[in-house]
C-alpha positions as CSV (number, residue, x, y, z in Angstrom):
1,M,-85.6,-14.4,7.2
2,P,-89.4,-14.2,7.0
3,H,-91.1,-11.0,8.2
4,D,-94.4,-11.1,10.1
5,L,-97.3,-8.8,9.4
6,P,-96.7,-5.7,11.7
7,I,-99.6,-4.6,13.9
8,D,-98.8,-1.0,13.4
9,L,-99.0,-1.5,9.6
10,T,-102.5,-3.0,9.8
11,D,-103.6,-0.3,12.2
12,R,-102.5,2.3,9.7
13,L,-104.1,0.6,6.8
14,S,-107.5,0.3,8.6
15,K,-107.3,4.1,9.5
16,D,-106.7,4.8,5.8
17,V,-109.8,2.9,4.8
18,D,-111.9,4.6,7.5
19,A,-110.7,8.0,6.3
20,D,-111.6,7.3,2.7
21,P,-115.3,8.1,2.0
22,T,-115.3,6.2,-1.3
23,A,-113.9,3.1,0.4
24,R,-116.6,3.4,3.1
25,L,-119.3,3.7,0.5
26,L,-118.0,0.7,-1.3
27,Q,-117.8,-1.2,1.9
28,N,-121.4,-0.5,2.6
29,A,-122.3,-1.7,-0.9
30,V,-120.2,-4.8,-1.1
31,T,-121.0,-6.1,2.4
32,S,-124.6,-6.3,1.5
33,T,-124.4,-7.0,-2.3
34,L,-122.2,-9.4,-4.3
35,V,-119.2,-7.5,-5.7
36,D,-119.9,-8.4,-9.3
37,E,-123.3,-6.8,-9.0
38,V,-121.7,-3.6,-7.7
39,A,-118.8,-3.7,-10.3
40,L,-121.1,-4.5,-13.3
41,D,-120.4,-1.7,-15.8
42,R,-123.8,-0.5,-17.0
43,R,-122.1,1.3,-19.9
44,V,-120.9,-2.0,-21.3
45,V,-124.2,-3.8,-20.6
46,T,-126.3,-1.1,-22.4
47,S,-123.9,-0.9,-25.3
48,I,-124.3,-4.5,-26.3
49,D,-126.6,-5.3,-29.2
50,H,-127.6,-8.9,-29.4
51,S,-128.4,-9.0,-33.1
52,M,-126.1,-10.9,-35.5
53,S,-125.4,-10.5,-39.2
54,N,-124.9,-14.3,-39.5
55,L,-127.1,-16.5,-37.3
56,L,-127.5,-20.3,-37.5
57,D,-129.4,-21.4,-34.5
58,D,-133.1,-22.1,-34.8
59,W,-133.5,-24.7,-32.0
60,T,-133.9,-25.0,-28.3
61,A,-130.9,-24.7,-26.0
62,T,-129.9,-27.8,-24.0
63,S,-129.0,-28.2,-20.3
64,Q,-126.2,-30.2,-18.8
65,E,-127.8,-29.7,-15.4
66,K,-125.4,-30.3,-12.5
67,S,-122.7,-32.0,-14.4
68,G,-119.5,-31.2,-16.1
69,R,-120.5,-32.5,-19.5
70,C,-120.3,-29.2,-21.4
71,W,-117.9,-30.6,-23.9
72,L,-120.2,-33.4,-24.8
73,F,-123.2,-31.1,-25.1
74,A,-121.2,-28.7,-27.3
75,G,-120.1,-31.6,-29.5
76,T,-123.6,-33.1,-29.8
77,N,-125.0,-29.6,-30.4
78,L,-122.6,-29.2,-33.3
79,L,-123.9,-32.5,-34.8
80,R,-127.6,-32.1,-34.1
81,A,-128.4,-29.4,-36.6
82,G,-127.4,-31.6,-39.5
83,A,-129.2,-34.6,-38.0
84,A,-132.4,-32.6,-37.5
85,K,-132.3,-31.4,-41.1
86,K,-131.8,-35.0,-42.4
87,L,-134.6,-36.2,-40.2
88,G,-136.9,-33.4,-41.2
89,V,-137.5,-32.2,-37.6
90,K,-137.0,-28.9,-35.8
91,D,-135.4,-30.1,-32.6
92,F,-133.3,-33.2,-32.1
93,E,-130.8,-34.3,-29.5
94,F,-128.3,-37.1,-29.4
95,S,-128.0,-38.8,-26.0
96,Q,-125.4,-37.1,-23.9
97,N,-126.0,-39.8,-21.3
98,Y,-124.8,-42.5,-23.7
99,L,-121.5,-40.7,-24.4
100,L,-121.1,-40.0,-20.6
101,F,-121.3,-43.7,-19.9
102,W,-118.6,-44.6,-22.4
103,D,-116.5,-41.6,-21.5
104,K,-116.4,-42.7,-17.8
105,L,-115.5,-46.3,-18.6
106,E,-112.9,-45.3,-21.2
107,K,-111.4,-42.8,-18.8
108,A,-111.2,-45.4,-16.1
109,N,-109.2,-47.6,-18.4
110,H,-107.0,-44.7,-19.6
111,W,-106.4,-43.6,-16.0
112,L,-105.5,-47.1,-14.8
113,E,-103.1,-47.6,-17.7
114,S,-101.4,-44.3,-16.6
115,V,-101.3,-45.6,-13.0
116,I,-99.6,-48.8,-14.2
117,A,-97.1,-46.8,-16.4
118,T,-96.1,-44.7,-13.4
119,A,-96.2,-47.5,-10.7
120,D,-92.4,-47.3,-10.3
121,R,-92.5,-43.7,-9.2
122,D,-93.0,-42.4,-5.6
123,V,-96.6,-41.6,-4.7
124,D,-95.6,-38.0,-4.2
125,D,-94.1,-37.7,-7.7
126,R,-95.8,-34.7,-9.3
127,T,-97.3,-36.8,-12.2
128,V,-98.6,-39.5,-9.8
129,A,-100.1,-36.8,-7.5
130,H,-101.7,-35.2,-10.5
131,L,-103.3,-38.5,-11.6
132,L,-104.5,-39.3,-8.1
133,G,-106.0,-35.8,-7.7
134,A,-108.7,-36.2,-10.3
135,P,-109.5,-39.8,-11.3
136,A,-113.1,-39.4,-12.3
137,E,-113.7,-35.9,-13.8
138,D,-116.6,-35.2,-16.1
139,G,-114.7,-32.9,-18.4
140,G,-113.1,-33.4,-21.7
141,Q,-111.6,-32.0,-24.9
142,W,-112.6,-31.9,-28.6
143,N,-110.4,-34.9,-29.6
144,M,-111.9,-36.9,-26.7
145,F,-115.4,-36.3,-28.0
146,V,-114.4,-37.4,-31.5
147,A,-112.7,-40.6,-30.0
148,L,-115.9,-41.6,-28.3
149,V,-118.1,-41.1,-31.4
150,V,-115.7,-43.0,-33.6
151,K,-115.5,-46.0,-31.3
152,H,-119.0,-46.1,-29.7
153,G,-121.2,-44.2,-32.1
154,L,-124.3,-42.3,-31.0
155,V,-127.9,-42.9,-30.1
156,P,-130.9,-40.6,-30.0
157,K,-131.8,-39.3,-26.6
158,V,-134.9,-41.5,-26.5
159,A,-132.7,-44.6,-26.7
160,M,-130.7,-43.6,-23.5
161,P,-132.4,-40.7,-21.7
162,E,-131.1,-38.7,-18.8
163,T,-131.0,-40.2,-15.3
164,K,-130.7,-38.5,-11.9
165,S,-127.0,-39.2,-11.9
166,S,-126.3,-38.1,-15.5
167,S,-127.8,-34.7,-14.5
168,N,-126.1,-34.6,-11.2
169,T,-122.8,-36.5,-11.3
170,R,-121.2,-35.6,-8.0
171,Q,-122.1,-38.7,-6.0
172,M,-121.4,-41.0,-8.9
173,N,-118.0,-39.4,-9.5
174,R,-117.2,-39.6,-5.8
175,D,-117.8,-43.4,-5.7
176,I,-115.9,-44.0,-9.0
177,A,-113.0,-42.0,-7.7
178,T,-112.9,-44.2,-4.5
179,I,-112.8,-47.4,-6.6
180,L,-110.1,-46.1,-8.8
181,R,-107.9,-44.8,-6.0
182,Q,-108.2,-48.2,-4.3
183,A,-107.2,-49.8,-7.5
184,A,-104.2,-47.5,-7.8
185,R,-103.0,-48.5,-4.4
186,D,-103.4,-52.2,-5.2
187,L,-101.8,-51.9,-8.7
188,R,-98.8,-50.0,-7.3
189,A,-98.4,-52.5,-4.5
190,A,-98.6,-55.4,-6.9
191,A,-96.1,-53.8,-9.3
192,A,-93.7,-53.2,-6.4
193,G,-94.1,-56.9,-5.4
194,G,-93.0,-58.0,-8.8
195,A,-96.3,-58.6,-10.6
196,G,-96.0,-58.9,-14.3
197,P,-98.0,-57.2,-17.1
198,E,-100.5,-60.0,-17.4
199,Q,-101.3,-59.9,-13.6
200,L,-101.6,-56.2,-13.6
201,D,-104.0,-56.3,-16.6
202,E,-106.2,-58.9,-14.9
203,A,-106.4,-56.6,-11.8
204,K,-107.2,-53.7,-14.0
205,E,-110.0,-55.6,-15.8
206,A,-111.5,-56.5,-12.4
207,T,-111.6,-52.8,-11.5
208,L,-113.2,-52.0,-14.9
209,A,-115.9,-54.6,-14.2
210,T,-116.7,-52.8,-10.9
211,V,-116.8,-49.4,-12.6
212,H,-119.0,-50.8,-15.4
213,R,-121.5,-52.1,-12.9
214,L,-121.6,-48.8,-11.1
215,L,-122.2,-46.9,-14.3
216,C,-125.0,-49.2,-15.3
217,I,-126.6,-48.7,-11.9
218,H,-126.3,-44.9,-12.2
219,L,-126.8,-44.2,-15.9
220,G,-128.5,-47.3,-17.3
221,T,-127.1,-49.9,-19.7
222,P,-126.1,-48.5,-23.1
223,P,-128.2,-50.1,-25.9
224,Q,-126.3,-52.4,-28.3
225,S,-129.1,-51.8,-30.8
226,F,-132.4,-50.1,-31.0
227,V,-135.4,-49.6,-33.3
228,W,-135.3,-46.0,-34.7
229,Q,-138.5,-44.4,-35.8
230,W,-139.8,-40.8,-35.7
231,K,-142.3,-38.3,-37.0
232,D,-141.1,-35.3,-39.0
233,T,-142.5,-31.8,-38.7
234,D,-145.3,-32.6,-41.2
235,K,-146.3,-35.6,-39.0
236,G,-145.0,-38.1,-41.5
237,F,-143.9,-41.4,-39.9
238,H,-140.5,-42.9,-40.6
239,R,-138.7,-46.0,-39.5
240,D,-135.1,-47.0,-40.1
241,G,-135.5,-50.3,-38.3
242,T,-132.9,-51.8,-35.9
243,M,-129.7,-49.9,-35.8
244,T,-126.5,-50.1,-33.8
245,P,-125.0,-46.9,-32.3
246,R,-122.3,-46.9,-34.8
247,E,-124.7,-47.3,-37.7
248,F,-126.8,-44.5,-36.3
249,A,-123.8,-42.2,-36.1
250,E,-122.8,-43.1,-39.7
251,A,-126.3,-42.3,-40.9
252,Y,-126.9,-39.0,-39.0
253,V,-123.5,-37.4,-38.4
254,T,-123.4,-35.1,-41.4
255,V,-119.9,-33.6,-40.9
256,P,-116.5,-35.3,-41.2
257,L,-115.6,-35.4,-37.5
258,E,-112.2,-37.0,-38.0
259,D,-111.2,-34.2,-40.4
260,Y,-111.4,-31.6,-37.6
261,V,-108.4,-30.2,-35.8
262,C,-108.1,-28.3,-32.6
263,L,-106.5,-24.9,-32.7
264,V,-105.4,-23.2,-29.5
265,N,-104.1,-19.8,-28.5
266,D,-101.3,-20.2,-26.0
267,P,-99.2,-17.0,-26.0
268,R,-96.6,-18.2,-23.4
269,E,-93.0,-17.8,-24.5
270,S,-92.5,-21.5,-24.1
271,S,-95.3,-22.3,-26.6
272,P,-94.2,-21.3,-30.2
273,F,-97.0,-20.6,-32.7
274,G,-97.2,-22.9,-35.6
275,R,-96.3,-26.0,-33.6
276,T,-98.4,-28.8,-32.3
277,F,-98.7,-29.9,-28.7
278,T,-100.0,-32.8,-26.7
279,V,-100.2,-33.3,-22.9
280,K,-98.9,-36.3,-21.1
281,H,-101.5,-38.7,-19.8
282,L,-104.4,-36.7,-21.3
283,G,-107.2,-38.5,-23.1
284,N,-110.0,-41.0,-22.6
285,V,-109.8,-43.8,-25.3
286,V,-106.6,-45.8,-25.3
287,G,-105.4,-46.3,-28.8
288,A,-107.3,-43.3,-30.2
289,P,-105.3,-40.4,-31.8
290,P,-103.7,-38.3,-29.0
291,V,-105.2,-35.1,-27.9
292,T,-103.3,-32.7,-30.1
293,Y,-103.4,-28.9,-30.4
294,L,-102.0,-26.6,-33.1
295,N,-101.0,-23.2,-31.5
296,V,-102.0,-20.2,-33.6
297,E,-102.6,-16.5,-33.2
298,T,-106.0,-15.4,-32.1
299,A,-106.6,-13.5,-35.3
300,L,-106.5,-16.7,-37.3
301,M,-108.9,-18.4,-34.9
302,K,-111.4,-15.6,-35.3
303,K,-111.1,-15.7,-39.1
304,L,-111.6,-19.4,-39.3
305,A,-114.5,-19.5,-36.8
306,S,-116.3,-16.6,-38.6
307,E,-115.8,-18.2,-42.0
308,A,-117.2,-21.5,-40.8
309,I,-120.3,-19.8,-39.4
310,V,-120.8,-17.8,-42.6
311,G,-120.5,-21.1,-44.4
312,G,-123.3,-22.5,-42.4
313,E,-121.5,-24.5,-39.7
314,P,-121.4,-23.9,-36.0
315,V,-118.0,-24.0,-34.2
316,W,-117.1,-25.9,-31.0
317,F,-114.9,-23.8,-28.7
318,G,-113.3,-23.9,-25.2
319,C,-112.8,-20.9,-23.0
320,D,-112.5,-19.6,-19.4
321,T,-116.1,-18.7,-18.9
322,G,-115.6,-17.4,-15.3
323,Q,-113.8,-14.4,-16.6
324,M,-115.7,-11.1,-17.1
325,S,-119.0,-12.9,-17.7
326,N,-122.6,-12.7,-16.4
327,A,-124.5,-15.9,-17.0
328,D,-128.0,-14.4,-16.1
329,L,-127.6,-11.6,-18.6
330,G,-125.8,-13.9,-21.1
331,L,-122.9,-11.5,-21.6
332,W,-119.2,-11.8,-22.1
333,D,-117.1,-8.6,-22.4
334,A,-113.4,-8.0,-21.5
335,A,-114.5,-4.9,-19.5
336,L,-117.8,-6.2,-18.1
337,F,-116.8,-5.5,-14.5
338,D,-115.1,-2.3,-13.4
339,R,-113.3,-3.9,-10.5
340,A,-110.7,-1.2,-10.6
341,A,-113.3,1.3,-9.4
342,V,-114.2,-0.9,-6.5
343,Y,-110.7,-2.0,-5.3
344,G,-108.6,1.0,-6.5
345,T,-106.2,-1.3,-8.4
346,T,-106.2,-2.6,-11.9
347,P,-105.2,-6.3,-12.7
348,D,-102.5,-6.3,-15.3
349,L,-101.9,-10.0,-16.0
350,P,-102.0,-10.6,-19.8
351,K,-103.2,-14.0,-21.1
352,A,-99.8,-15.6,-21.1
353,D,-99.2,-14.6,-17.4
354,R,-102.7,-15.7,-16.4
355,L,-101.8,-19.2,-17.8
356,T,-98.4,-19.2,-16.2
357,H,-99.6,-18.1,-12.8
358,H,-102.7,-20.3,-12.5
359,E,-105.1,-17.4,-12.9
360,S,-106.8,-18.8,-16.0
361,L,-107.3,-22.0,-18.1
362,M,-110.0,-23.5,-20.2
363,T,-113.0,-24.4,-18.0
364,H,-116.0,-24.6,-20.4
365,A,-116.9,-25.7,-23.9
366,M,-119.7,-24.2,-25.9
367,L,-120.8,-23.6,-29.5
368,F,-120.6,-20.5,-31.7
369,T,-123.8,-20.3,-33.6
370,G,-123.6,-16.8,-35.0
371,V,-121.2,-13.9,-35.7
372,D,-121.9,-10.2,-36.3
373,L,-119.5,-8.9,-39.0
374,L,-118.8,-5.3,-39.9
375,D,-116.6,-4.7,-42.9
376,G,-115.6,-8.4,-42.7
377,A,-114.4,-8.2,-39.1
378,P,-116.2,-9.8,-36.2
379,R,-117.8,-7.5,-33.6
380,R,-119.5,-10.0,-31.4
381,W,-120.4,-13.7,-31.3
382,R,-123.6,-15.7,-30.7
383,V,-123.0,-18.6,-28.3
384,E,-125.1,-21.7,-27.6
385,N,-124.5,-22.6,-23.9
386,S,-125.7,-25.8,-22.2
387,W,-127.1,-24.2,-19.0
388,G,-130.8,-24.5,-19.9
389,T,-133.2,-21.9,-21.3
390,E,-133.4,-19.6,-18.3
391,K,-130.2,-17.7,-18.8
392,G,-129.3,-15.2,-21.5
393,D,-131.5,-15.2,-24.5
394,K,-133.3,-18.5,-23.8
395,G,-130.0,-20.2,-23.3
396,F,-128.0,-18.3,-26.0
397,M,-125.4,-15.8,-25.1
398,T,-123.6,-12.8,-26.6
399,M,-119.8,-12.5,-26.6
400,N,-118.2,-9.3,-27.5
401,D,-115.1,-9.8,-29.8
402,N,-112.8,-8.2,-27.2
403,W,-113.5,-11.2,-24.9
404,F,-112.6,-13.8,-27.6
405,G,-109.0,-12.7,-27.7
406,E,-108.6,-12.7,-23.9
407,H,-110.5,-15.8,-22.8
408,V,-111.1,-18.2,-25.7
409,F,-108.5,-20.9,-25.7
410,E,-109.4,-23.3,-28.5
411,I,-111.7,-24.0,-31.4
412,A,-112.3,-27.0,-33.6
413,V,-112.2,-26.4,-37.4
414,R,-111.9,-28.5,-40.5
415,R,-108.3,-29.2,-41.5
416,D,-108.8,-28.1,-45.1
417,A,-109.7,-24.6,-43.8
418,L,-106.1,-24.1,-42.6
419,P,-103.3,-22.3,-44.6
420,D,-101.0,-24.8,-46.3
421,E,-98.1,-24.1,-43.9
422,L,-100.2,-25.0,-40.9
423,K,-101.5,-28.1,-42.6
424,A,-97.9,-29.2,-42.9
425,A,-97.3,-28.3,-39.2
426,L,-100.0,-30.8,-38.2
427,D,-97.8,-33.6,-39.5
428,A,-94.8,-32.8,-37.2
429,D,-94.3,-34.6,-33.9
430,P,-96.0,-32.6,-31.2
431,I,-94.2,-31.0,-28.3
432,V,-95.2,-33.0,-25.2
433,L,-96.3,-30.9,-22.2
434,P,-96.3,-32.3,-18.7
435,A,-99.6,-33.7,-17.3
436,W,-100.2,-30.7,-15.1
437,D,-99.8,-28.1,-17.8
438,P,-102.8,-25.7,-18.0
439,M,-103.3,-26.6,-21.7
440,G,-104.4,-30.0,-20.5
441,A,-107.3,-28.6,-18.6
442,L,-110.7,-30.3,-19.2
443,A,-113.8,-28.4,-20.1
444,T,-116.0,-29.2,-17.1
445,Q,-117.9,-26.1,-16.1
446,A,-121.4,-26.8,-14.7
């Protein structure tokens, strides 16, 4: 039998607050100032040194503006250092708008295929409800970035620059979502009425034509080819002539993208270490290798990430950036806010429980561009964000190592960097997680 909230209890609790001078002081502070400003622990802030023993970045930070393209920015930021060196320039950017266009169209096709595959289920089925809940997200994963580059290539930013909608995707996403949900209704009705695979595929292609037109209107039409020419830092002129996007990627991607694997740290009891995982209905490019993770201990992720940086290569990673972070200061520390001092209670959910109870999941992707090592162990990490140059150190942030273990969920590293037993584990059939599992979260933090 449910119990209501007793009036005498609330009266007593209010009197307790009024009788507590510390609670009254904090009430005065927090009613006029955001609580994170009150709880910001100055001892932590002033103890952080931003210098790094190993630093790679010597370029300008990028900005995803008001969009959820962090994973695309982190991916292209990983690639642009090698491209800039090959071109003989200081700063270079691949077009994130180009990849956004193809990601949206590929995701629409992937989503519609999932709708058709689940058309025999009730609309309130949990998987169907999950699909209908987010048909046009900006976010993505490492494997999804690789799938786009492999299939569609890359272009320089000048060949497909930003538009108002690439920098502010909300209205475009709203309209794509409406088109896709209408298509889901019609496909499900057609399937229930006995339509065969050929008829469903024709209906799907009609929807994709509508989405393609919408994307061209919002983002511009992706170039099939372009003339590539540039000046290097010594003002020398170069021209490669007419190139397709795939030819451009082949010429200027200097790392073996398809040799990278995604490592995650998922400490839930249901997720054994040393095993691979995939998530049902997760992906963008139909026919590409599935989004697959290898679950490992945090210590190994730190080791491999620091070794990559020392070896001269930045590291793509995904995390829950909303936890214990201050974007303006550009700081992440596991004890950055002393909320216990404000509220009189200490949260005690460890990482596994935060995943299980919907307190945390990956929300953002960025790039490690430096690490500070002391006696071979990392103390803090340098992070290239994609939130412009106004935050942190001109767009670069500092992450204390204690934050890594708590809130970093995944990194992308070369397969040959793994221990032999984990290389073998990559060949095993992955454990399939349901579509709504938190490890299927897309990095989409704007």
